[in-house]
PDB file of N, CA, C and O in Angstrom:
ATOM      1  N   MET A   1      12.848  -7.293   6.826  1.00  0.00           N
ATOM      2  CA  MET A   1      11.978  -6.577   6.196  1.00  0.00           C
ATOM      3  C   MET A   1      12.433  -6.033   4.868  1.00  0.00           C
ATOM      4  O   MET A   1      13.528  -5.472   4.829  1.00  0.00           O
ATOM      5  N   PRO A   2      11.725  -6.138   3.802  1.00  0.00           N
ATOM      6  CA  PRO A   2      11.894  -5.577   2.623  1.00  0.00           C
ATOM      7  C   PRO A   2      12.185  -4.169   2.364  1.00  0.00           C
ATOM      8  O   PRO A   2      11.403  -3.431   2.964  1.00  0.00           O
ATOM      9  N   GLU A   3      12.930  -3.652   1.767  1.00  0.00           N
ATOM     10  CA  GLU A   3      13.076  -1.997   1.664  1.00  0.00           C
ATOM     11  C   GLU A   3      12.716  -1.833   0.095  1.00  0.00           C
ATOM     12  O   GLU A   3      13.059  -2.582  -0.820  1.00  0.00           O
ATOM     13  N   ILE A   4      11.906  -0.617   0.022  1.00  0.00           N
ATOM     14  CA  ILE A   4      11.657  -0.135  -1.403  1.00  0.00           C
ATOM     15  C   ILE A   4      11.905   1.370  -1.499  1.00  0.00           C
ATOM     16  O   ILE A   4      11.800   2.174  -0.572  1.00  0.00           O
ATOM     17  N   GLU A   5      12.274   1.644  -2.854  1.00  0.00           N
ATOM     18  CA  GLU A   5      12.402   3.147  -2.884  1.00  0.00           C
ATOM     19  C   GLU A   5      11.119   3.784  -3.547  1.00  0.00           C
ATOM     20  O   GLU A   5      10.675   3.220  -4.547  1.00  0.00           O
ATOM     21  N   ILE A   6      10.585   4.741  -3.143  1.00  0.00           N
ATOM     22  CA  ILE A   6       9.463   5.244  -3.777  1.00  0.00           C
ATOM     23  C   ILE A   6       9.670   6.953  -3.893  1.00  0.00           C
ATOM     24  O   ILE A   6      10.513   7.626  -3.298  1.00  0.00           O
ATOM     25  N   THR A   7       8.748   7.366  -4.738  1.00  0.00           N
ATOM     26  CA  THR A   7       8.845   8.862  -5.085  1.00  0.00           C
ATOM     27  C   THR A   7       8.297   9.692  -3.801  1.00  0.00           C
ATOM     28  O   THR A   7       7.676   9.143  -2.891  1.00  0.00           O
ATOM     29  N   ASP A   8       8.600  11.085  -3.836  1.00  0.00           N
ATOM     30  CA  ASP A   8       7.937  11.993  -2.866  1.00  0.00           C
ATOM     31  C   ASP A   8       6.431  11.967  -3.076  1.00  0.00           C
ATOM     32  O   ASP A   8       5.775  12.077  -2.040  1.00  0.00           O
ATOM     33  N   GLU A   9       5.806  11.851  -4.131  1.00  0.00           N
ATOM     34  CA  GLU A   9       4.514  11.722  -4.384  1.00  0.00           C
ATOM     35  C   GLU A   9       3.845  10.640  -3.635  1.00  0.00           C
ATOM     36  O   GLU A   9       2.935  10.794  -2.820  1.00  0.00           O
ATOM     37  N   CYS A  10       4.370   9.568  -3.984  1.00  0.00           N
ATOM     38  CA  CYS A  10       4.000   8.282  -3.297  1.00  0.00           C
ATOM     39  C   CYS A  10       4.138   8.275  -1.861  1.00  0.00           C
ATOM     40  O   CYS A  10       3.185   7.842  -1.213  1.00  0.00           O
ATOM     41  N   ARG A  11       5.272   8.724  -1.195  1.00  0.00           N
ATOM     42  CA  ARG A  11       5.393   8.974   0.174  1.00  0.00           C
ATOM     43  C   ARG A  11       4.398   9.855   0.696  1.00  0.00           C
ATOM     44  O   ARG A  11       3.938   9.515   1.786  1.00  0.00           O
ATOM     45  N   ALA A  12       3.972  10.860   0.206  1.00  0.00           N
ATOM     46  CA  ALA A  12       3.032  12.024   0.573  1.00  0.00           C
ATOM     47  C   ALA A  12       1.518  11.331   0.500  1.00  0.00           C
ATOM     48  O   ALA A  12       0.660  11.728   1.289  1.00  0.00           O
ATOM     49  N   LEU A  13       1.249  10.415  -0.346  1.00  0.00           N
ATOM     50  CA  LEU A  13       0.096   9.721  -0.471  1.00  0.00           C
ATOM     51  C   LEU A  13      -0.151   8.685   0.690  1.00  0.00           C
ATOM     52  O   LEU A  13      -1.158   8.563   1.388  1.00  0.00           O
ATOM     53  N   ILE A  14       1.016   7.977   0.719  1.00  0.00           N
ATOM     54  CA  ILE A  14       1.115   6.990   1.962  1.00  0.00           C
ATOM     55  C   ILE A  14       0.906   7.739   3.400  1.00  0.00           C
ATOM     56  O   ILE A  14       0.055   7.321   4.184  1.00  0.00           O
ATOM     57  N   ALA A  15       1.610   8.707   3.662  1.00  0.00           N
ATOM     58  CA  ALA A  15       1.392   9.291   4.834  1.00  0.00           C
ATOM     59  C   ALA A  15      -0.068   9.880   4.887  1.00  0.00           C
ATOM     60  O   ALA A  15      -0.600   9.766   5.991  1.00  0.00           O
ATOM     61  N   ALA A  16      -0.722  10.411   4.031  1.00  0.00           N
ATOM     62  CA  ALA A  16      -2.091  10.920   4.127  1.00  0.00           C
ATOM     63  C   ALA A  16      -2.999   9.839   4.358  1.00  0.00           C
ATOM     64  O   ALA A  16      -4.058  10.072   4.941  1.00  0.00           O
ATOM     65  N   GLU A  17      -2.682   8.557   3.930  1.00  0.00           N
ATOM     66  CA  GLU A  17      -3.826   7.530   3.968  1.00  0.00           C
ATOM     67  C   GLU A  17      -3.295   6.595   5.161  1.00  0.00           C
ATOM     68  O   GLU A  17      -4.108   5.874   5.738  1.00  0.00           O
ATOM     69  N   PHE A  18      -2.105   6.595   5.496  1.00  0.00           N
ATOM     70  CA  PHE A  18      -1.666   5.654   6.671  1.00  0.00           C
ATOM     71  C   PHE A  18      -0.748   6.507   7.525  1.00  0.00           C
ATOM     72  O   PHE A  18       0.459   6.410   7.302  1.00  0.00           O
ATOM     73  N   PRO A  19      -1.128   7.249   8.381  1.00  0.00           N
ATOM     74  CA  PRO A  19      -0.126   8.032   9.365  1.00  0.00           C
ATOM     75  C   PRO A  19       0.469   7.244   9.967  1.00  0.00           C
ATOM     76  O   PRO A  19      -0.089   6.257  10.447  1.00  0.00           O
ATOM     77  N   SER A  20       2.044   7.532  10.124  1.00  0.00           N
ATOM     78  CA  SER A  20       2.988   6.907  10.818  1.00  0.00           C
ATOM     79  C   SER A  20       4.050   7.626  11.280  1.00  0.00           C
ATOM     80  O   SER A  20       4.337   8.665  10.686  1.00  0.00           O
ATOM     81  N   ASP A  21       4.743   7.248  12.301  1.00  0.00           N
ATOM     82  CA  ASP A  21       6.064   8.153  12.434  1.00  0.00           C
ATOM     83  C   ASP A  21       7.056   7.733  11.644  1.00  0.00           C
ATOM     84  O   ASP A  21       7.981   8.511  11.409  1.00  0.00           O
ATOM     85  N   ASP A  22       7.049   6.580  11.154  1.00  0.00           N
ATOM     86  CA  ASP A  22       8.085   6.048  10.133  1.00  0.00           C
ATOM     87  C   ASP A  22       8.249   6.706   9.186  1.00  0.00           C
ATOM     88  O   ASP A  22       7.344   6.541   8.367  1.00  0.00           O
ATOM     89  N   THR A  23       9.208   7.598   8.802  1.00  0.00           N
ATOM     90  CA  THR A  23       9.125   8.387   7.598  1.00  0.00           C
ATOM     91  C   THR A  23      10.006   7.974   6.349  1.00  0.00           C
ATOM     92  O   THR A  23       9.917   8.419   5.204  1.00  0.00           O
ATOM     93  N   GLY A  24      10.920   6.972   6.861  1.00  0.00           N
ATOM     94  CA  GLY A  24      11.828   6.461   6.036  1.00  0.00           C
ATOM     95  C   GLY A  24      13.090   7.375   5.935  1.00  0.00           C
ATOM     96  O   GLY A  24      13.281   8.274   6.754  1.00  0.00           O
ATOM     97  N   GLN A  25      13.954   7.112   4.891  1.00  0.00           N
ATOM     98  CA  GLN A  25      15.133   7.666   4.590  1.00  0.00           C
ATOM     99  C   GLN A  25      15.245   8.285   3.328  1.00  0.00           C
ATOM    100  O   GLN A  25      15.075   7.560   2.348  1.00  0.00           O
ATOM    101  N   ARG A  26      15.532   9.645   3.131  1.00  0.00           N
ATOM    102  CA  ARG A  26      15.654  10.339   2.085  1.00  0.00           C
ATOM    103  C   ARG A  26      16.880  10.043   1.190  1.00  0.00           C
ATOM    104  O   ARG A  26      17.977  10.453   1.569  1.00  0.00           O
ATOM    105  N   LEU A  27      16.764   9.318  -0.043  1.00  0.00           N
ATOM    106  CA  LEU A  27      18.101   9.078  -0.658  1.00  0.00           C
ATOM    107  C   LEU A  27      18.786  10.458  -1.476  1.00  0.00           C
ATOM    108  O   LEU A  27      18.175  11.513  -1.646  1.00  0.00           O
ATOM    109  N   ALA A  28      20.075  10.207  -1.894  1.00  0.00           N
ATOM    110  CA  ALA A  28      20.464  11.238  -2.709  1.00  0.00           C
ATOM    111  C   ALA A  28      19.617  11.346  -3.979  1.00  0.00           C
ATOM    112  O   ALA A  28      19.482  12.488  -4.419  1.00  0.00           O
ATOM    113  N   SER A  29      19.063  10.414  -4.595  1.00  0.00           N
ATOM    114  CA  SER A  29      18.580  10.420  -5.668  1.00  0.00           C
ATOM    115  C   SER A  29      17.082  11.172  -5.600  1.00  0.00           C
ATOM    116  O   SER A  29      16.369  11.413  -6.574  1.00  0.00           O
ATOM    117  N   GLY A  30      16.831  11.435  -4.396  1.00  0.00           N
ATOM    118  CA  GLY A  30      15.647  12.382  -4.178  1.00  0.00           C
ATOM    119  C   GLY A  30      14.388  11.286  -3.768  1.00  0.00           C
ATOM    120  O   GLY A  30      13.370  11.664  -3.189  1.00  0.00           O
ATOM    121  N   LYS A  31      14.587  10.163  -4.085  1.00  0.00           N
ATOM    122  CA  LYS A  31      13.643   9.279  -3.638  1.00  0.00           C
ATOM    123  C   LYS A  31      13.766   8.741  -2.180  1.00  0.00           C
ATOM    124  O   LYS A  31      14.761   8.941  -1.484  1.00  0.00           O
ATOM    125  N   TRP A  32      12.653   8.030  -1.773  1.00  0.00           N
ATOM    126  CA  TRP A  32      12.755   7.789  -0.291  1.00  0.00           C
ATOM    127  C   TRP A  32      12.894   6.160  -0.260  1.00  0.00           C
ATOM    128  O   TRP A  32      12.444   5.450  -1.159  1.00  0.00           O
ATOM    129  N   GLN A  33      13.480   5.732   0.728  1.00  0.00           N
ATOM    130  CA  GLN A  33      13.669   4.310   1.128  1.00  0.00           C
ATOM    131  C   GLN A  33      12.969   3.986   2.313  1.00  0.00           C
ATOM    132  O   GLN A  33      13.246   4.596   3.346  1.00  0.00           O
ATOM    133  N   ILE A  34      11.999   3.009   2.304  1.00  0.00           N
ATOM    134  CA  ILE A  34      11.148   2.619   3.321  1.00  0.00           C
ATOM    135  C   ILE A  34      11.199   1.244   3.467  1.00  0.00           C
ATOM    136  O   ILE A  34      11.581   0.552   2.523  1.00  0.00           O
ATOM    137  N   GLN A  35      10.774   0.619   4.811  1.00  0.00           N
ATOM    138  CA  GLN A  35      10.646  -0.656   4.959  1.00  0.00           C
ATOM    139  C   GLN A  35       9.289  -0.967   4.973  1.00  0.00           C
ATOM    140  O   GLN A  35       8.419  -0.173   5.328  1.00  0.00           O
ATOM    141  N   ILE A  36       9.028  -2.473   4.471  1.00  0.00           N
ATOM    142  CA  ILE A  36       7.558  -2.697   4.428  1.00  0.00           C
ATOM    143  C   ILE A  36       7.591  -4.194   4.891  1.00  0.00           C
ATOM    144  O   ILE A  36       8.615  -4.863   4.755  1.00  0.00           O
ATOM    145  N   ASP A  37       6.627  -4.620   5.354  1.00  0.00           N
ATOM    146  CA  ASP A  37       6.436  -6.056   5.933  1.00  0.00           C
ATOM    147  C   ASP A  37       6.400  -7.034   4.859  1.00  0.00           C
ATOM    148  O   ASP A  37       5.965  -6.631   3.780  1.00  0.00           O
ATOM    149  N   GLU A  38       6.764  -8.208   4.950  1.00  0.00           N
ATOM    150  CA  GLU A  38       6.753  -9.274   3.935  1.00  0.00           C
ATOM    151  C   GLU A  38       5.475  -9.376   3.223  1.00  0.00           C
ATOM    152  O   GLU A  38       5.520  -9.539   2.003  1.00  0.00           O
ATOM    153  N   VAL A  39       4.173  -9.290   3.904  1.00  0.00           N
ATOM    154  CA  VAL A  39       2.893  -9.402   3.239  1.00  0.00           C
ATOM    155  C   VAL A  39       2.624  -8.396   2.365  1.00  0.00           C
ATOM    156  O   VAL A  39       2.091  -8.557   1.267  1.00  0.00           O
ATOM    157  N   THR A  40       3.069  -7.109   2.940  1.00  0.00           N
ATOM    158  CA  THR A  40       2.593  -6.029   2.090  1.00  0.00           C
ATOM    159  C   THR A  40       3.485  -6.225   0.699  1.00  0.00           C
ATOM    160  O   THR A  40       3.036  -6.055  -0.435  1.00  0.00           O
ATOM    161  N   TRP A  41       4.764  -6.595   1.011  1.00  0.00           N
ATOM    162  CA  TRP A  41       5.588  -6.588  -0.385  1.00  0.00           C
ATOM    163  C   TRP A  41       5.112  -7.786  -1.294  1.00  0.00           C
ATOM    164  O   TRP A  41       5.456  -7.742  -2.475  1.00  0.00           O
ATOM    165  N   GLN A  42       4.406  -8.781  -0.889  1.00  0.00           N
ATOM    166  CA  GLN A  42       3.886  -9.976  -1.525  1.00  0.00           C
ATOM    167  C   GLN A  42       2.660  -9.306  -2.273  1.00  0.00           C
ATOM    168  O   GLN A  42       2.554  -9.447  -3.491  1.00  0.00           O
ATOM    169  N   MET A  43       1.885  -8.696  -1.662  1.00  0.00           N
ATOM    170  CA  MET A  43       0.596  -8.117  -2.135  1.00  0.00           C
ATOM    171  C   MET A  43       1.188  -6.950  -3.217  1.00  0.00           C
ATOM    172  O   MET A  43       0.534  -6.842  -4.255  1.00  0.00           O
ATOM    173  N   LEU A  44       2.236  -6.168  -3.081  1.00  0.00           N
ATOM    174  CA  LEU A  44       2.450  -5.196  -4.051  1.00  0.00           C
ATOM    175  C   LEU A  44       3.103  -5.895  -5.287  1.00  0.00           C
ATOM    176  O   LEU A  44       2.974  -5.406  -6.410  1.00  0.00           O
ATOM    177  N   HIS A  45       3.771  -6.988  -5.077  1.00  0.00           N
ATOM    178  CA  HIS A  45       4.371  -7.787  -6.089  1.00  0.00           C
ATOM    179  C   HIS A  45       3.158  -8.487  -7.017  1.00  0.00           C
ATOM    180  O   HIS A  45       3.348  -8.645  -8.223  1.00  0.00           O
ATOM    181  N   LYS A  46       2.176  -8.807  -6.522  1.00  0.00           N
ATOM    182  CA  LYS A  46       0.949  -9.244  -7.292  1.00  0.00           C
ATOM    183  C   LYS A  46       0.219  -8.192  -7.963  1.00  0.00           C
ATOM    184  O   LYS A  46      -0.287  -8.356  -9.073  1.00  0.00           O
ATOM    185  N   ALA A  47       0.154  -7.084  -7.290  1.00  0.00           N
ATOM    186  CA  ALA A  47      -0.740  -6.096  -7.773  1.00  0.00           C
ATOM    187  C   ALA A  47       0.001  -5.345  -8.945  1.00  0.00           C
ATOM    188  O   ALA A  47      -0.658  -4.611  -9.682  1.00  0.00           O
ATOM    189  N   ARG A  48       1.461  -5.523  -9.149  1.00  0.00           N
ATOM    190  CA  ARG A  48       2.126  -4.724  -9.879  1.00  0.00           C
ATOM    191  C   ARG A  48       2.086  -5.238 -11.276  1.00  0.00           C
ATOM    192  O   ARG A  48       2.337  -6.402 -11.586  1.00  0.00           O
ATOM    193  N   ARG A  49       1.691  -4.114 -12.242  1.00  0.00           N
ATOM    194  CA  ARG A  49       1.642  -4.505 -13.439  1.00  0.00           C
ATOM    195  C   ARG A  49       3.127  -4.366 -14.419  1.00  0.00           C
ATOM    196  O   ARG A  49       4.057  -3.581 -14.235  1.00  0.00           O
ATOM    197  N   PRO A  50       3.007  -5.217 -15.298  1.00  0.00           N
ATOM    198  CA  PRO A  50       4.436  -5.086 -16.116  1.00  0.00           C
ATOM    199  C   PRO A  50       4.943  -3.698 -16.343  1.00  0.00           C
ATOM    200  O   PRO A  50       4.190  -2.778 -16.665  1.00  0.00           O
ATOM    201  N   GLY A  51       6.049  -3.580 -16.193  1.00  0.00           N
ATOM    202  CA  GLY A  51       6.696  -2.213 -16.335  1.00  0.00           C
ATOM    203  C   GLY A  51       6.184  -1.156 -15.271  1.00  0.00           C
ATOM    204  O   GLY A  51       6.727  -0.053 -15.343  1.00  0.00           O
ATOM    205  N   GLU A  52       5.519  -1.277 -14.598  1.00  0.00           N
ATOM    206  CA  GLU A  52       5.043  -0.358 -13.442  1.00  0.00           C
ATOM    207  C   GLU A  52       5.885  -0.184 -12.357  1.00  0.00           C
ATOM    208  O   GLU A  52       6.112  -1.170 -11.656  1.00  0.00           O
ATOM    209  N   SER A  53       6.448   0.994 -12.053  1.00  0.00           N
ATOM    210  CA  SER A  53       7.194   1.260 -10.726  1.00  0.00           C
ATOM    211  C   SER A  53       6.423   0.733  -9.496  1.00  0.00           C
ATOM    212  O   SER A  53       5.235   0.411  -9.485  1.00  0.00           O
ATOM    213  N   VAL A  54       7.194   0.701  -8.578  1.00  0.00           N
ATOM    214  CA  VAL A  54       6.612   0.355  -7.185  1.00  0.00           C
ATOM    215  C   VAL A  54       5.743   1.716  -6.744  1.00  0.00           C
ATOM    216  O   VAL A  54       4.624   1.567  -6.253  1.00  0.00           O
ATOM    217  N   SER A  55       6.174   2.730  -6.894  1.00  0.00           N
ATOM    218  CA  SER A  55       5.422   4.167  -6.546  1.00  0.00           C
ATOM    219  C   SER A  55       4.471   4.107  -7.358  1.00  0.00           C
ATOM    220  O   SER A  55       3.431   4.173  -6.702  1.00  0.00           O
ATOM    221  N   ASP A  56       4.216   3.999  -8.654  1.00  0.00           N
ATOM    222  CA  ASP A  56       3.147   3.833  -9.510  1.00  0.00           C
ATOM    223  C   ASP A  56       2.048   2.943  -8.995  1.00  0.00           C
ATOM    224  O   ASP A  56       0.889   3.326  -8.842  1.00  0.00           O
ATOM    225  N   CYS A  57       2.515   1.656  -8.722  1.00  0.00           N
ATOM    226  CA  CYS A  57       1.788   0.637  -8.083  1.00  0.00           C
ATOM    227  C   CYS A  57       1.147   1.154  -6.956  1.00  0.00           C
ATOM    228  O   CYS A  57      -0.064   1.282  -7.137  1.00  0.00           O
ATOM    229  N   ILE A  58       1.548   1.498  -5.841  1.00  0.00           N
ATOM    230  CA  ILE A  58       1.149   2.169  -4.651  1.00  0.00           C
ATOM    231  C   ILE A  58       0.173   3.255  -4.999  1.00  0.00           C
ATOM    232  O   ILE A  58      -0.984   3.162  -4.590  1.00  0.00           O
ATOM    233  N   ILE A  59       0.508   4.144  -5.630  1.00  0.00           N
ATOM    234  CA  ILE A  59      -0.491   5.303  -5.920  1.00  0.00           C
ATOM    235  C   ILE A  59      -1.728   4.782  -6.703  1.00  0.00           C
ATOM    236  O   ILE A  59      -2.843   5.271  -6.519  1.00  0.00           O
ATOM    237  N   ARG A  60      -1.499   3.792  -7.567  1.00  0.00           N
ATOM    238  CA  ARG A  60      -2.802   3.266  -8.107  1.00  0.00           C
ATOM    239  C   ARG A  60      -3.984   2.569  -7.272  1.00  0.00           C
ATOM    240  O   ARG A  60      -5.207   2.651  -7.386  1.00  0.00           O
ATOM    241  N   VAL A  61      -3.061   1.768  -6.284  1.00  0.00           N
ATOM    242  CA  VAL A  61      -3.836   1.051  -5.395  1.00  0.00           C
ATOM    243  C   VAL A  61      -4.537   1.868  -4.250  1.00  0.00           C
ATOM    244  O   VAL A  61      -5.627   1.614  -3.737  1.00  0.00           O
ATOM    245  N   ILE A  62      -3.639   2.959  -3.945  1.00  0.00           N
ATOM    246  CA  ILE A  62      -4.510   3.920  -2.875  1.00  0.00           C
ATOM    247  C   ILE A  62      -5.514   4.733  -3.529  1.00  0.00           C
ATOM    248  O   ILE A  62      -6.427   5.186  -2.838  1.00  0.00           O
ATOM    249  N   ILE A  63      -5.473   4.944  -4.602  1.00  0.00           N
ATOM    250  CA  ILE A  63      -6.468   5.730  -5.562  1.00  0.00           C
ATOM    251  C   ILE A  63      -7.855   4.880  -5.560  1.00  0.00           C
ATOM    252  O   ILE A  63      -8.956   5.342  -5.262  1.00  0.00           O
ATOM    253  N   ILE A  64      -7.592   3.630  -5.927  1.00  0.00           N
ATOM    254  CA  ILE A  64      -8.669   2.786  -5.896  1.00  0.00           C
ATOM    255  C   ILE A  64      -9.463   2.529  -4.669  1.00  0.00           C
ATOM    256  O   ILE A  64     -10.687   2.411  -4.614  1.00  0.00           O
ATOM    257  N   ILE A  65      -8.587   2.456  -3.663  1.00  0.00           N
ATOM    258  CA  ILE A  65      -9.067   2.091  -2.138  1.00  0.00           C
ATOM    259  C   ILE A  65      -9.814   3.562  -1.824  1.00  0.00           C
ATOM    260  O   ILE A  65     -10.873   3.441  -1.208  1.00  0.00           O
ATOM    261  N   GLN A  66      -9.408   4.953  -2.164  1.00  0.00           N
ATOM    262  CA  GLN A  66     -10.121   5.985  -2.139  1.00  0.00           C
ATOM    263  C   GLN A  66     -11.417   6.173  -2.699  1.00  0.00           C
ATOM    264  O   GLN A  66     -12.346   6.675  -2.066  1.00  0.00           O
ATOM    265  N   HIS A  67     -11.500   5.749  -3.963  1.00  0.00           N
ATOM    266  CA  HIS A  67     -12.437   5.635  -4.800  1.00  0.00           C
ATOM    267  C   HIS A  67     -13.627   4.770  -4.238  1.00  0.00           C
ATOM    268  O   HIS A  67     -14.789   5.176  -4.232  1.00  0.00           O
ATOM    269  N   LYS A  68     -13.228   3.535  -3.765  1.00  0.00           N
ATOM    270  CA  LYS A  68     -14.260   2.726  -3.275  1.00  0.00           C
ATOM    271  C   LYS A  68     -14.819   3.523  -1.935  1.00  0.00           C
ATOM    272  O   LYS A  68     -16.040   3.633  -1.820  1.00  0.00           O
ATOM    273  N   ARG A  69     -14.091   3.990  -1.086  1.00  0.00           N
ATOM    274  CA  ARG A  69     -14.609   4.607  -0.290  1.00  0.00           C
ATOM    275  C   ARG A  69     -15.529   5.839  -0.288  1.00  0.00           C
ATOM    276  O   ARG A  69     -16.191   6.313   0.636  1.00  0.00           O
ATOM    277  N   GLY A  70     -15.374   6.300  -1.790  1.00  0.00           N
ATOM    278  CA  GLY A  70     -16.254   7.488  -1.953  1.00  0.00           C
ATOM    279  C   GLY A  70     -15.359   8.696  -1.695  1.00  0.00           C
ATOM    280  O   GLY A  70     -15.957   9.765  -1.567  1.00  0.00           O
ATOM    281  N   LEU A  71     -13.957   8.713  -1.590  1.00  0.00           N
ATOM    282  CA  LEU A  71     -13.391   9.964  -1.318  1.00  0.00           C
ATOM    283  C   LEU A  71     -12.984  10.606  -2.433  1.00  0.00           C
ATOM    284  O   LEU A  71     -12.492  11.729  -2.323  1.00  0.00           O
ATOM    285  N   LEU A  72     -13.118  10.016  -3.635  1.00  0.00           N
ATOM    286  CA  LEU A  72     -12.740  10.550  -4.975  1.00  0.00           C
ATOM    287  C   LEU A  72     -13.803  10.666  -5.849  1.00  0.00           C
ATOM    288  O   LEU A  72     -13.622  11.095  -6.988  1.00  0.00           O
TER     289      LEU A  72
END
């Protein structure tokens, strides 16, 4: 399974949208390392804009999902 590093903000948004017992591992840099499945990794790779961090991509996608659901 691929591992990604994400920010605190991104981790909090993921936890709010997709509750899970898997919290990942906090790194010395302050970021979080989490495992994702291959399908999710491929979807992130396709959705990511040039120069965009993985965290920013995830945040953007979740905001779009929430907007479409009428939560924003």
